[in-house]
Each structure stands twice: as structure tokens, then as C-alpha cells.
N, C-alpha and C positions, 0 to 999 in steps of 0.2 A: 719754370724756375722763378722763385721769388727774388726780388732784388730791392736794395735800398738806394739805388742810383737814380739821380734825376735824369730825365730824358733831355739832356742839354748837349751831349757830345757823342752822338751816335757814330760819328766817323771813327772814333777811337775805341770806346768800350764795346761797341757792337761789332767790332772787327772779328771775322771768323778766326777760330783758334789756329787753323793751319797756316795763318800768315805770321805767327810768332816764330822768331828765329829758333831753330832746333826742333820744331814740331813736325811740319810736313804732313802730307796727306794720310800716311799710314798711322802715325801717332795720333793725328787728329781724329781719325775714325774710331780708334780704340778709346780715346778720351770721351768721345760722344756716347759710345755705347756703354761704357763702364761707369762713368761719373757724370753723365749728362752735361759735360763741359763743351759748349759750342762756340762760345765767344770769349774775348778777353775778360768781360764782366763775370762770366761763369767761373773762370779760372781764379780771378782775384778774390772771389768769395768762396773758394774751396779752402776753408780755414783749417789750420793745424788742429789736431785733436789732443796733442800734448807737446811738451817742450823738454829738451835735454839740456841740462846745465853743462856746457862745454868749457867752463872756466877752470875746472879742476881736473888734474890728472892724478890717477892712482898709480901706485907701483904694483907690479905683479905680486909682490909679497903681501899686499893688502887685500888681495882677492880671497875672501874667506867665507862669504855668504852665498848660499845657493839661491839661484834665481834673482840675484841683484844685478843691476847694470853698472858697468865700470868703463872708464875711458883710460886707455893706456897709450904711452908713446915709446916706441922702440923700433927694433929691426927684425925682419924675417931672416932667420939663419938657416932654415932647412925647409924644403918643400917635397912632399912625397905622396903617392897614392897608396892607400891601405885597404885591405880586404879583398874578397874575391869579386867576380864579375857582378854578382847580385848585390853585394854590400859595399861596393867600391866607393871610397870617399877620399877627398883631398884633405891632408893634414899639413898645416904649416906651423913650425915652431917659432914662437915670437918671444924675443928676449929684451928685457931692459936691464938696468943696473942691479935689480934685486932678484931676478929669477926668470924662469921660462914658463910659458903657458901655451897650450896647443889651440890653434884656430882650425875649425873643422867646417868643410863644405860637403853636403850630401847631394845638393842640386847645383847644376852649372859648374861642376868641379873642373871639367876640361877647360872651359872658358876662363875660370878663375886662375888655373895653373899657368895659363899663358900670360895673364895680367900681372901676377905677383913677381917681384924681383927680390933676389937675395941681397943682403947688406944694403938695403934701402930703408930710410927712416919712414915709418908709418904712424899715423894716429888710428887706433882701432877703438870701436865702441860696440859693446854688446852685452848679452846676458850670460853671466857665468853659471855653468852647470857642473855639478859634482858627479864624477863617474869613476868608480873603482878607487875612491879616495883622492882623486886628482881633479882639478878644475880645468875646464876648457870653455871655449866660446864657439857656438855654432852659428854660422852665417853672420859674422859681425859686420858692421859698417867699417870700411877701411879706406883711408885716403893717404896718398903720398904727401909727406910734409914738404910744402913749398912756401916761399915768402908770400905768394899770392893767397894761398889757403889760409895762412895765419892772419893775414891782413883782413880778409873778407869773412872769416869765421865769426859768426855772431856768438855772443855770450850764451844765449839761450837758443839752441837750434830747434827749429820747428820740425814736427813729425806729422806726416800726412797719411790719410787712409789711401790704400792702393789695393790692387787685385792681382791675381796671378797673370791675367792677360796683359795688364799694364806692365807688370814686372818683365814679362817677355819682351816688351818694347823698351826696356830700360827706363820705365816710368815707375820705379819703386818710390818710396818716400824721398830718397835722395834725388832721383831724377825729376820728380815733380817740383822739389825745392829749387833745382837749377832752372827749370822753366819759369818759376815765379821770380827768381832773381833777375832773369832777362826782362820780364814784364815790369817789375817794380822799378827798375832803372829808367823805364820810359814814362813813369807817372809824374805828372806835374800839375800845377794849379790850373792849367788850361783844359786838361782832359779829365781831371777829377775835381768837379766843382762841389761846393758845400751843399748839403741837403738839410741841415738844421739851421734855424735862425741864429743870428748873433746873440740874441737875448738868451736862448737856451744854452748856447755854448758858454757864455759868460756865467750864467747862473750855476752851472754844474762844473765849471772849469774843465771843459772837455778838450781833448786834442782835436785838431782839425781832421776832416775826413781823410785828407791826403796823408797826414802823418800817422793816423791810426792804421791805415792800410799798410803802410810801410813797416810799422812797428809790430803789427800782428804777425807778419811773416818773418821779419828779420829784426827782432828786438835788440836794441842797444843796451838795455838794462832791464832788470826785473821790474823796476818802477814804471818804466815806459811800456813794458809789456802789459802790466796790470791796467794802466791808463788806456791803452789801446783796446783791451778787452772790454773795459767798462764803456768806452765810447760806442763801440760797435753793438754791444748788447743793448745799451740804453736806446740807441737809435732804432734798432729792430723792434724792441718792445714798445717804444714811444709811438711809432706809426701804427702798430697793431691796435694800441689803446685809443689813439686819436681817431682811427677809422671806426672802431666800435662805439665810442662815446658820441661821435658825430652822428652815426647812424641812429642811435637812440634819441639824440636831440632832434633830428629831422623827423623821426617818427612821431615824437610828442608834438612837434609843431604842425605837421601837415596831414597826418593820417587820422581821418575822422573815425569815430567809434560810436556805436549806439549808446545812448544815455540811459543808464539804469539808475534813476534817482529815487526810486520807490522801494521801501522795505515794507512788504505787504503781508497778506494773510499766510501765504505758503511759508515764507521764512519765519515769521513770528510764531505760527502754530507749531512748526517743527522745533524751533529753538526753545520755546517755553514748555512744550508738553511731551516731546518725543526724543529728545537728546538721550542717547544711551548712557552717557556720562557727562559730567561737567567739563567744559572746554578748559584746556590748560591756558595759561597766560600767553604762551607762544601761539597757540591756535587763534586766540582772540585777536592778537596783534596782526596776524597774517590775514584774517578775515577782514579786519578794518582796512588794511592796505589794499585789498582787492576791491572793497566797496568804494574807496576813494578813486581807484583806477577806473572802475566801470561807470562812475558817475561824472567823470571829467569831460566827457565828450570826445575823448581821444581813444584810439584802439588800445586795449590792454594787451601787453605781451609780458607776462610775469612768470618767472620760474620759481616754483616752490620746492625747496630742498628739505628733506626730512628723513631721519633715520628710519629703519624698519620699525613699524609699529607706532610711529609718532602721531598718527591721526591725519594724514594728508587726505585720505578719501573723504573724511567728514568735512574738512575744509572745502574740498571740491564740491560736495553735495550742497553745502550752504551757498556756495557761489552759484550753483545751478538753480537753486530756489530763488535767488535774487533775479536771475534771468526770467524765470517763470512769472514772478511778481510783476515784471515790467512788460509782459506780453510776448516773451520770446521763448524759443525752445533751446535746449542744451544737448550736447552729445559728449560722450566720453569714449576716446579711442585707445584701446589697449593692444600691446604687440602680440599677444597669444590668445587663443581661444579659451584656455584655462583661466587666464587672468580676466578676460572679458566676462566669462560666466561668473567668476568670483565677485567681480564688481556688481554685476547684475543681481546676484543673489543678495549681496549685502545691502545695496541701495533699495531693492524691492522690499526687503524686510523692514528697513528703517522707515520707508514711506507707506507701508501697508495701511496704517490707520488714516491716511490722508487720501483725498480724492484726486490722485495724480497717476498718470499712466506712464510706466517705464517699459521700454521694449529692448529686445536683444537681437542683434544682427551679426552673424558670423558666416564664415564660408560654408558651414554645414547646415545653415538655415534652409528649411524646405521651401519649395516654390510657392505653395499655398500661403504659408506663413509670411513669406516675403511680400506677396501681393497685398495681404491685409496690412502689413507694416507700412508699405509705401503709401497706401491710401490714408492710413492714420497719421503719417508724417505730414502729408500734403494738406490734410484737413485741419491739422493742429491738435488732433485728439491725443497724439503721443507728445508728452511733455519732455521726456528724457530718452534719448537713444544711446544705448551702450553697445559697443561692438569692436571688431578688429578692423583691419584695413578694408574690409567690405564696405565700411562707411563712405569711402572716397569714390565709390562707383557712381557713374553719371546718373544711373537710374534712381539713386537715393536723393530725393528732393524734399527739402523742408519747407514748411509754410513760412517760418520766420526764425532762422537759426541765429542766436545771439551770443552763444558761448561754446567754445570748443575746449575740452579738457583733453590733453594728451599725456598719457601715462608712460613713463620710461621712454621718452621721445627718441633717445639715441638708437632705438631699434627700428625706427622708421626712416626711410630715405627722404631726402629733401623733396623729391617729386611727389611722393605719397602725401607728405604733410601739405604741400602746396595746393593740392586739389581742394582742401577744405575751405579755403578762403573764397571759393567761387560758389559756395552754398547759399550766399545771400547777396543782395545788391551792393553791400559794402562789407568789408572783412569783419567777421565776428570777433569778439574778444577771445584771447587765447590764454589759457592757463596750462603751463607745462609742469608736470610733477615728476620728481625722480626720487627713488629710495636709494640711489647709489650716491653716497656722500662724495662730493667733489672737492678736491683740495683747493684752498683759497686761491693759489696762483693760477691753477687751471681754470677755475670758475671765472676769474677776472679776464682770462683770455678767450675761453670757449664761449662764455655767456656774457661777455662784457657789454653787449648791446641789449641785454634784457634787464628789466627791473627784477630784483631777486629778493625772495623771502626765505627765511630759514625757520623751520619748526625744530627748536633745539630742546624740547622737553618731551618726556614720555608721559602718557596718561597716568593718573594716580592708580596705584595698585599693581603696576607692572614691575615685576621683580627682575633684577639683572640675571642673565643666564650664566651659569657656571660652565666654563670651557676646560676640558681636559685633553691632554695629548697622550695617547696610548700607542705602543708599538706591538708588533705581532705577538710577542711573547706574553702580552697581557690580554690576549683574546678571551681566555677563560674568565678573567675578571670582568670583561665587557659583557659576556653572555650572562653571567650572574647578576650584573647590575641591571641589564635589560629585564631579566625575569623579576627582579625586585620591583622595578617600576611598573611592570605589567600587573603584578600582584596587587599594587596599590590602585589599579584601575586606569593607569596611564597608557598612552600609545607611543609608538616609536617609529621614526623615519630611519631608514638605512639607505644612504645615497651613494651611488657609484658614478665615477666620471664617465662622460660620453662626449668626447670632443666633437666627433662627427657621427651622424647616425650610421654611416656606412662602415665604421671601424669595427672589424670583426673582433679584434682583441678586446675592446671595451665591452662589446655585447657579451662575449664569452665570460668576461670577468663578472658581469652582473648575473649571468646565468649560474655560474659556479657559486657566487655568493648566495644566490637564492636557494640553491640546492643545499649548501652548508647550513643555512638558517633552518631549512625544513628538517634537517637532521637534529638540530639543537632545540627547535621549537615545533614539536610534532603535534599534529591534530589528534584528537579533537580539542585538546586543551588550548592550543594556539592556532590562530588563523592568520595567513599572510597574504597581503595584496601585492601586486607587482605592476608598475607603471613605467613605460619607456616609449621612446619615439617610434618604435616599429608597430605599436598598437594603433588601431583606428581610433577616431575620436569617440565612437560609441564604447569601445572597449576600455579606453582610459576613463570615461565617465562612469562606467559600471564599477571599475576597481576603486575609483575615488569615492563613490557613494558608499561602497562597502566599508571603507575606512571611516568616512564621515559618520555613518550610522553605528560605528563601534562594532561592526560584525567581524572586523579583523583588528588585531592588536599591533601588527607591524606592516609598514609599507616599504617595500623595496622599490627604489626608483632611480632614474637618472636625473639629470638637472632639470627635467620638465617641471619639477616642483620648486624650482628656484624662486619663482614669483607666483603669486596668485592662489596660494593654498593657505587657508585660514582655519585651522582646526584647534581650538583652545585646549582640547584634552590631550593633544600630542605634546609631550613634555621632554622628549629625548630625541636629539638629532645625532645620528652616527654618520660620519663622512668617511667613507673608505678611500684609500689612496689619496689622502688629503693633500699630499705634496704636489699632486697634479692640478690642483686648483689655484687660481689667483686669490689674493686677499679679498678683493671685492666680492668675488663669487662665494668664498667661504663665509663672509659676513652676511651675504644675502641668504644663504642656506640656513645659517644659524638663526636668522630672524623668523624662520617658519615655526619655531617653538617659542615659548615664553609668552604666549598670547592668552593664557588663562591665569587663574589665581594660584596655580601650583608652581612649586619650584621647578625650574627647567634646566636641562643640561645639554651641552654639545660635546661630543667625543670625536676627536680628530685621530683617525687611525692611519699610521704611516709605516713604511719599512724602516729598517735601521739606517740604511744608506741615504742620508740627507745632505744636500749641498748647503752652503752657507745661506743662500737666499731662502731655501725651504725651511731651514731652522729658524730664521728670522720671522718668516710668516707664521709658523706654529707658535713661537714665543709671543708674537704680537697678539694673536687671537686669544691665547690663554690669559694675557695680561690685561686686555681692555675690551670693553663692549662699545667704545666710542667710535662710531663709523667715520667721523671726520679725522680722528687720529689714525685710524687704519688706512684711510685714503691717502694721507700724507706719506706713510711708509710705502704704500703701494706705488705711489708716484716715483719715489726714490728708487724703488726696485725695478720698475718696468719702464719708466719714462712715459711721457704723455702720449706717444704714438700708439702704445699698446693698450691704453685704457679705453673702455667702451665709449664709442661715439666720436672719438677725436679724429679718426681718419678722414671724416667728411667735414671737418671744421675749419681747415686752414691752419691749425696749430702746427702741423708738420712742415709748414713752409719755413719755420725758424731755422736759420743756418748757423747761428753762433750762440744765441741765448738758450738757456736750459731752465725750463720751468721748475724742475726739481731743486735747482741750486740757486736760482737768481730771483727769488721772491722779493728781496729788498730792492733790487734794480727795477723790477716790474712795478712795485709800489711807487717808486720815485717817478717812473715814466708815466704811469697813470695819473698821478697827482699833477704833473707838469701839463699833460694833455688836457686835464679837466680845467686847470687854471686858465689856460689859453682860451678854451671854449667859453668859460664864464665871462671872460673879458671881451672876446670877439667871436660870438657864436657862429657867424658865417665865414670866419677866416677871411674877412674882406680887407684887412689892413695890408699895406704894401709889403710889409715884412712877412706876413703870414701867407702871401701868395706863393711863396716857396713851398710851404707845407701843402697847399691845395694841389700844386703841380705834382708833388711827390705822391699824394694820395691817388691822383688820377693815373699815375704811372704804375702804381702797385696793383697786385692781385685783382684784376677785374673779374676773375672767375671764382673768387672766394664766395662761400655761402654765408648766409647770415641767419642766426637763430631768431632774430627779432621778427622775421617774416615767416609765416607758415610755409611760404615758398618763395 
């Protein structure tokens, strides 16, 4: 578990949770299993996920909106069981001065019946549901009105995540809140010491740590609640940013890198005579940043972000030519064999007029070819090696590896990436590329310890892709549109979802779709390729080559073509069951077309029944081609934990901050951390020793993208 607490008072905050009054061994066991709450520290950082305004009481007569929450004050006047043995439920009639509403319990009815008392004043809170023209409340929160309750009831009552197993032990939201009341009453300045410096607290007018923890659970007012949230979110994000920025600073200070100070024949010959098109200003800017990095004497660790088709591969190739000019080799590691082969074909074609050797190594490379390749690498005959994770094998030995390019790095594990730095006497330069646009807030947190470049221009001549959303009733229109495009000499992708290769339903969907297309696009006039995960590498390659050579007009595929397919003549992308894809994946698939001079289209096929999130995804895709705008919507819809790559990043250690909502706080926290490091890079001042102590206490198991491993 991540924590923001200084390691100053282990006797209190590290106290096992079963020592808290009212917990005991059985409750402690279920808290540990369900919420990973082992200590007082874990419980106090189990923050509420929402708050209920308990300052206002409604009358029964005001209950008019279905699914709205209401707080009522009145009496139970009648209690009864209703229904047969299978549908038996407890119904209590609740009355105030304006009318009567029924309170209903389907679970725990017998226990509730013993607890409820007639003609006793209660406060009830719950969601009103309309049934047969009348409102009721199912399983409301209910408390007997007592002077103690009224005195201790916070204006904004905290609501906590719970589970069925916790509720069985009376640890629903109300039960957890009662435990936290016991704990917060024990908090004081001796057992909750400050973790931010006085300067930071004064600069941002922050609540003390002690006060913030009390107010986050039991706020005295809305103003104090917001200040508590800000304090705890700021602190959490501040230490994430301080750790990342300090890691980057240390890398620049102490990690030696090979000096590439020469721009020689390979780079100049290619740049002046063999560029396929003029570089955009964005590409020129990024190449310049890379040249500065690799000539600095420090190891480069740079992330290059660029939308689909922005020209990242060309930037990577120019970087590799710089390595070659300085007497070094380069390699490019891709996550799939299809993508590795695509890179190999592209780079080999671009370098064909030059006297440079490019080789390919994948899992399916033959033994004889591997032996020749290994010899060529060790002798230096091979200048550029392109491949999959096969590159990390111990038998792959370079003569002088100076640059590692990692494409779509989130698909590699930390251990896989880590093996690359052992391929030379000191770590080679690292260039990480991603075509998955990363939201600004996520990039600051996930890649905050890397130097970052963004290619934010598309090459000249690239036309925006027109995206359309069709439903099943418009399939005939789709078929007609596909035939029109094929008649113009274009080719079409038809992609089906395949979440896991073993899912029969998905595979059958693809098979049925393929059969339906054969009915509408009959040979010999039309030819169809099919590519999916159940095919061997040779079968996939055969089908891909048929499509590349224009022997087939339609390619039916699963998401194996999400990356690594570059066929300029393919101008139509049809995505079946598009509602089953995330925004990022939809955008990646759309990027497979629009690579030639022809107008290109993406058609999103869905069913009629779409949830709100699915509708928003379709609307976003139709509205914009901007990958960064799409990534921001994706972050809001899915949260950082579900976005590619973030599971292994440490991002999910956040306990209160929300990267989708707290971008402004993140920016303030990062600016504050940067200002402190600018003034005191080693955090050596007496005041900043508190921050050093805090960093040492936090996440020792966190991974860092600034290191290959």
C-alpha cells in the first residue's frame, strides 16, 4: 500500500487494525482481505468516495424524483412482512407531518425487523424509487434520533466503499465511518506529524496534515472539506512529481552516455538524397532535441509521442543513422512480429540505396539465419537490428550497441526492457516511441522522469479521415459504399473485436462476418483475405502479402492489424461491434487508413443498444481525428488504471487524487516540486530533509520509465 505518512511514529500509525476499539480479530480479517486494511494508517487513508449533505431534511411530500436521494425525519408507524416465502420482504411505513412513504428491506429483513421500533423518531436517508405510482426507499440508512447523534452528525456525511463480506460484519459505509470516528478521535500532533515543509504549507495556504485527515472524514463545512481534499491531493501528487523530477535530475547528473558528436556521411547522405518527403517542423524539432541529448555525454532517455502517421519511424531512423556515424550500432524493438516486419520492410526500403546492413530477428527466425545474424552483429557488419523481444536474449551480442529504440513500450514488461542495457559496457541511449497519445496529466505522472518530445504535425499531403457511425439497419448502405470504393481501385479493412484469442464467441463473430461478406462480395469479381490470432505466422504473412499485392480487395481481421500495417491503397476501415473497443484502440485502428493520397474513411458499426459511454466514444470518433483530444476523453471515461501501460507504472498507487479531474492540482504540485529542486537539487537544506525522509519511505518498489530496467 502506498502512503504519504512519514516514518516517525510507527508505534501509532503502524498499529495493527485489530487493536482499534470495535474491530477485533474477525472484523480485522475481513478488512485485510477485502480492503487491504492492515494498520491504522491503511484505515485513515481509506478515503470517502462521496459525501451526503445532511444539513437539509426533506418532507415526504417533496419526494417526487425517481432515483434521487432524500433525507427524512419522522416516525415508524407500522412494520410488516409482505410476500410469499420466495419474495418475502420487510415493509415499514414511515410518516412525517406531510405524508407516508414505505421503507423496504429485501435482505436482512428479520434482523431489521428486530431492530426497528414503532413510534420512535428516526432519520432515514436513501434513494427514492417509484413503483406502481408510489415512492419507496429500499435499504435506506436509518438512525434513531438522539441528542448524541445530532451533536456528532457532520454536515457532510462521508460515504465509503464496502463489500458484501464487509456488510455481513456490519462494516457497511456506516460501520466503516464509525470505526474511523474512533480512530480520528485519537489523532493528535504527536502521532500525525507534518510531511510537507512549512514553506509549501504557507505558499499554498494548506491545512495541516492532522486537520486535513480529520476534515476529509468528518467535515465541519463544505469549505473545510474542499480544503482537506486539496491538501491531500496536492501532497499525493507533489511526492509523485518530486520523485520523478529528482530521478530525471539524478540521471542527468550521474548516468554517463556515449557521446554522439558527429553528424556524418550516413545521416547527411540520407537526409540530403533519400528522404521520402520533407520533414515537418515538428520532426525537425524532435531530431534536434535527440541530437542534443546524444551529444551531451549523458544517457538519453527520451519519449517521442506522435499521433498515428506523424512520422515517428523516420525520426527514429535519423537517430539510428547518428549512432552509425559515431561508430555504433542501433536496434529497434517492437511488441509484435507483424510490427517488427513492417519496420524492417520500411527501413530496409529507405536505406536500400545506401551501403548499410539492416537485419530482422523474431521468434520465427530460422536457426541458420540466426547464426549468420549473430555473427554479423558481433563483427559489426550489421548496423541496425530490428526485432521483437527476441532481441533481449543473452545470445544476441552486439559489437557496439549505442541506441535502443523501443516502439509502443507499454507492451513490454520492465524485466524485458531491462535486459537491453546490458548489451554494452554502459547503457545505450534510449528512444521510446508511442503512437498512443497520452493525456497531459497522465504523461506528467507516468513519464514524468523522461524527457519528452511531441510530433504534433502530420506530413504534408495527409488528408483527415472521415469517420461515420452506422447501425445495423444501414448495412446495405455500407455494402454499397464498400463496392463503390473497390470500384475506384481502393481496398477495405473489416475488423472484428477479439478480446482474447480463446473467446469462441468472438471467433464465431469473425467467421460469421467473413461468410456474410463472401455472400455480398462473391468471387471471382472480389477476393477476401482473413487474418486472426489462430493462424500461424506463415499463414498470416501469406494473407497479408495477398492484400499488399492487391490480389484481394478486402481484409477481414481481428485487432492483429491494430499496429504495424501500412498499406497506402487501403482507404476504408470498417470496425464491427465498435462499441466493444476503447477509444484508444478505435483511434489506432482508424490510423491504418489515410496513408495514401486518396480520401479515406472509417465506419463504426454498432448495435442500437448503446450505453452513455459507448455513445460518447462514437460521437468523439466522428467529431475529431486529434489523438490527444481523444485520449483526454478516454481518460475521463476509463480512468488511468485501465489505459494501456499504467498498471505497471505506479499510477494506481494514488489513493485520493484523480488524474482525470485533478490536472490543475497536478500542475501546481509539479511546479512546486520543480522550484524546490531548482533551488536545492540535492534536497540538502534542513527544511528539505523532511522531503528526503518522505521519499525514502514511499514506494520503494515503484518502477521507473527513465531506466530501461
